[in-house]
C-alpha positions in Angstrom: -97.7 8.8 34.8 -96.9 8.7 38.1 -95.6 5.6 39.7 -97.4 4.8 43.2 -96.7 2.8 46.1 -99.7 0.8 45.0 -97.5 0.3 41.7 -94.2 -0.7 43.3 -96.2 -3.2 45.7 -97.7 -5.1 42.3 -94.6 -5.0 41.1 -93.0 -6.9 44.0 -95.8 -8.9 44.9 -96.1 -7.5 48.4 -98.8 -5.4 50.5 -98.8 -2.3 50.1 -98.1 -1.4 53.7 -95.4 -3.6 53.8 -93.8 -1.2 50.9 -95.0 2.3 53.2 -93.0 0.8 56.0 -90.0 0.0 54.0 -89.8 3.6 52.5 -90.3 5.0 56.2 -87.2 3.1 57.2 -89.6 1.1 59.8 -87.4 -1.3 62.2 -90.1 -4.1 61.3 -89.0 -4.3 57.6 -86.0 -6.6 57.0 -83.2 -5.1 55.3 -83.3 -7.0 52.4 -87.0 -6.1 51.8 -86.3 -2.5 52.2 -83.6 -2.5 49.7 -85.5 -4.5 47.0 -88.3 -2.0 47.4 -85.8 1.0 47.0 -84.3 -0.3 44.1 -87.9 -0.9 42.7 -89.0 2.3 43.5 -85.8 3.8 41.9 -86.3 1.5 38.9 -89.8 2.7 38.3 -88.7 6.3 39.0 -90.9 6.5 41.7 -91.3 10.0 43.1 -92.4 10.3 47.1 -95.0 12.7 47.6 -92.9 14.7 49.8 -91.1 15.8 46.6 -94.4 16.5 44.9 -95.4 18.7 47.9 -92.3 20.6 47.9 -92.2 21.2 44.3 -95.6 22.8 44.8 -94.6 25.0 47.4 -90.8 25.2 47.4 -90.4 26.2 50.8 -86.9 24.7 51.8 -84.8 27.6 50.2 -81.7 25.1 50.5 -79.3 24.7 47.8 -76.6 21.8 47.7 -72.9 22.0 46.6 -70.4 19.6 46.2 -66.8 19.8 45.1 -63.9 17.8 45.4 -61.6 19.6 47.8 -61.3 23.0 49.8 -57.1 22.8 49.7 -56.8 24.9 46.7 -58.3 28.4 46.5 -60.1 27.4 43.4 -63.2 25.8 44.9 -63.8 28.0 47.6 -63.5 31.1 45.2 -66.7 29.7 43.0 -68.5 28.9 46.4 -67.7 32.4 47.4 -69.3 33.3 43.9 -72.2 30.7 44.5 -73.1 32.8 48.0 -73.0 36.2 46.5 -76.0 35.5 44.5 -77.9 33.0 46.8 -77.4 34.5 50.5 -79.3 37.9 49.4 -82.1 35.4 48.1 -82.5 33.7 51.6 -81.5 30.2 50.1 -79.2 28.3 52.9 -76.1 27.0 51.1 -75.3 23.1 52.0 -71.6 22.9 51.3 -69.8 19.5 51.1 -66.5 18.0 50.0 -66.3 15.0 48.1 -62.5 14.9 49.1 -61.8 13.7 45.5 -63.4 10.2 46.6 -65.9 9.2 44.1 -68.1 7.2 47.5 -67.9 10.3 49.3 -69.6 12.2 46.4 -72.1 9.8 46.4 -72.8 9.9 50.2 -73.3 13.7 49.8 -75.3 14.0 46.7 -77.8 11.2 48.7 -77.4 13.2 52.0 -78.3 16.7 50.0 -81.2 14.7 48.0 -82.9 13.6 51.3 -82.3 17.0 52.6 -84.8 17.9 49.7 -82.7 20.6 48.6 -84.2 22.9 45.9 -81.0 22.3 43.2 -77.5 21.3 43.4 -74.2 22.6 42.1 -71.7 19.5 41.8 -67.9 20.0 40.3 -67.3 16.0 40.1 -64.3 14.4 42.0 -61.3 13.2 40.1 -62.6 9.4 40.4 -66.1 10.1 40.2 -68.2 6.8 39.1 -71.3 8.5 39.9 -72.8 9.3 36.5 -75.9 6.9 37.1 -76.6 8.9 40.0 -77.0 12.5 38.3 -78.6 11.1 35.6 -81.4 9.7 37.6 -81.8 13.0 39.6 -81.8 14.8 35.9 -84.6 12.5 34.9 -86.4 13.5 38.2 -86.2 17.3 37.2 -84.0 18.2 39.9 -82.4 21.3 39.4 -78.4 20.2 38.6 -75.8 22.7 37.3 -72.0 21.4 37.0 -69.3 23.7 37.1 -65.7 23.5 35.7 -65.5 19.5 36.4 -68.4 17.8 34.3 -69.8 14.7 32.7 -69.3 15.4 29.1 -72.5 13.0 27.9 -74.9 14.2 30.6 -77.4 16.4 28.8 -77.4 19.0 32.0 -76.5 22.6 32.8 -72.6 23.3 32.9 -70.4 26.2 33.6 -67.0 25.6 32.3 -64.1 27.6 30.3 -62.7 26.3 27.0 -59.9 23.9 28.3 -58.6 23.1 24.8 -58.1 26.3 23.9 -56.1 28.0 26.8 -54.0 24.6 27.1 -53.3 25.3 23.6 -52.5 29.1 24.4 -50.2 27.7 27.6 -48.2 25.6 25.2 -48.0 27.9 22.0 -46.1 30.3 24.8 -43.6 27.7 25.7 -42.9 27.1 21.8 -42.5 31.0 21.4 -40.1 31.2 24.3 -37.9 28.9 22.7 -38.6 25.4 24.4 -39.1 22.5 22.0 -39.3 19.5 24.1 -42.8 19.9 26.1 -43.9 17.7 28.5 -47.2 17.4 29.9 -48.5 15.9 33.3 -51.7 15.7 33.1 -55.0 15.1 35.2 -56.8 11.7 35.6 -57.7 10.3 32.3 -61.7 10.9 32.5 -61.8 14.3 34.0 -63.5 16.4 31.2 -60.8 19.0 32.1 -58.2 16.6 31.6 -59.0 15.5 28.3 -59.5 19.2 26.9 -56.0 20.3 27.9 -54.6 17.2 26.4 -55.8 17.7 23.3 -55.2 21.6 23.3 -51.4 20.7 23.9 -51.3 17.9 21.2 -53.0 20.4 18.8 -50.3 23.3 19.8 -47.5 21.0 19.4 -48.6 19.8 15.7 -49.5 23.3 14.5 -46.1 24.5 15.1 -44.6 21.6 13.4 -43.2 19.4 16.7 -43.8 16.2 16.7 -46.3 15.5 19.5 -44.3 12.1 21.7 -46.4 10.1 23.9 -43.6 9.6 26.2 -43.7 13.0 27.0 -47.4 13.1 28.2 -48.2 11.3 31.7 -51.2 11.2 33.7 -50.4 11.9 37.2 -53.6 13.2 38.9 -54.7 16.9 40.3 -53.1 16.5 43.4 -49.7 18.5 44.3 -48.2 15.5 45.7 -48.1 13.5 42.7 -46.3 15.9 40.9 -42.9 14.1 42.3 -43.6 11.1 40.5 -44.2 12.7 37.3 -41.3 14.7 37.5 -39.0 12.0 38.5 -40.8 9.9 35.1 -39.9 12.7 33.0 -36.2 12.9 34.1 -35.7 9.4 33.5 -36.3 10.1 29.9 -33.0 9.8 27.6 -34.3 12.7 25.9 -35.4 15.0 28.9 -37.8 17.9 28.5 -37.1 21.2 28.3 -40.4 22.7 29.7 -43.3 21.1 31.3 -47.0 22.2 31.2 -49.1 20.8 34.3 -52.6 19.9 34.3 -53.2 22.7 36.8 -51.1 24.6 39.6 -50.9 22.5 42.4 -48.9 20.0 39.9 -47.1 22.8 38.4 -46.1 23.9 41.7 -45.2 20.4 43.2 -43.3 20.3 40.4 -41.8 23.5 41.2 -40.4 22.4 44.3 -39.2 19.4 43.4 -37.1 20.9 40.8 -35.3 23.0 42.9 -34.7 20.7 45.1 -32.9 18.9 42.5 -31.0 22.0 41.8 -32.5 22.2 38.2 -33.2 26.0 37.2 -36.6 27.3 36.1 -37.0 28.7 33.6 -33.6 28.3 32.4 -33.3 24.5 32.2 -36.6 23.9 32.6 -39.8 25.9 31.6 -43.1 25.6 33.6 -46.6 26.7 32.9 -49.5 25.7 35.3 -53.3 26.2 35.0 -55.8 27.9 37.6 -53.2 30.7 38.4 -53.3 30.1 42.3 -52.0 32.7 45.1 -48.9 30.2 45.8 -48.2 30.4 42.0 -48.5 34.0 41.9 -45.9 34.2 44.5 -43.4 31.4 43.2 -43.6 33.6 39.8 -45.8 30.6 38.3 -47.1 31.4 34.5 -50.2 30.4 34.4 -53.9 30.2 33.1 -56.7 32.2 35.2 -59.8 31.2 35.3 -62.8 33.1 36.2 -63.7 31.5 39.8 -66.1 33.9 41.1 -67.9 34.2 38.0 -68.3 30.7 37.6 -69.8 30.4 40.8 -72.0 33.6 40.5 -73.0 32.1 36.9 -73.9 28.4 38.1 -76.1 29.8 41.0 -77.9 32.1 38.4 -78.4 29.2 35.9 -79.7 27.1 38.9 -82.3 29.6 39.8 -83.2 30.1 36.4 -84.4 26.2 36.8 -85.4 26.3 39.8 -88.1 29.3 39.2 -89.0 28.2 35.8 -89.5 24.4 37.0 -87.6 23.1 33.8 -84.2 21.7 33.4 -81.9 23.8 31.3 -79.2 21.9 29.4 -76.8 24.8 28.0 -73.1 25.1 28.7 -71.6 28.3 29.4 -68.2 28.6 28.4 -66.5 31.7 30.3 -63.3 33.3 29.0 -59.8 33.4 30.8 -56.6 34.5 30.4 -52.7 33.1 30.0 -50.5 35.2 32.9 -47.0 35.3 31.9 -44.5 35.0 34.9 -40.8 34.3 35.2 -41.0 30.6 35.1 -41.7 30.2 31.5 -39.6 33.5 30.3 -36.0 31.9 29.3 -33.6 34.6 28.6 -32.5 34.0 25.2 -28.7 33.7 25.1 
């Protein structure tokens, strides 16, 4: 049962012409009228015919990609994987960065929707409040794949790694290297990757008979500059940690540089493990969990293509493997 302009006009008690003009952004229409019309259209799940036309002939060959940032190597590598699959098939890939802002993310997605992309691949910003927006896109059968950072309770296609398992392995490695007071600098609270990594950290401690101390866990975020605050807090504790497991490499690298400045030796005084195995981390000798970034991008593109070709929304979660690379930052010489 498709909603028409007529239905919207009826619901608002205004003329069809007014609705039509509001939809086409006519200057004769007052802003508040336009907003009422668009709001009602959203509520009634109205799909303009332009979508219907495009779905029939699907001529756009445009794919939208929204990632949180380009500062680290992580998301650019995912994008390279996406392009490797889509470019040879004649797709244009429109790439946006939300700069870790929920509002910019919303603008990016709405812009891509207006440009009538055939589908989107999204990794959400650390503060994303746009679940409602993505839910609407899914309800409107717009092909969508989330990669790395996902909404856990949204029935959508996603590509992730087992964050719990790999955080567990990272912490287990620190325990086996002889560290006992292991702190965790965690990401933003509602991020899916943050939750998985915290649980892995707690479970590894518990399984090895080390009581979990909530004081050793601090939510700092995912950017390098937050490491300073996290480390300052951990070093202010009465019982200081002897190792830190960081939510990702940028935070771990920030910690590493800060420790160096304070004359605290890694790994002798403080063990350190990151997550995402960045080129900078490798140079610094940082132990870290390596994620299959290219593969994540490739698989996301393949999943999206499947949805576009079958005109069906896929809600499968694909869990890719990762590996822990142990380097000198966590290899304490037993004295």
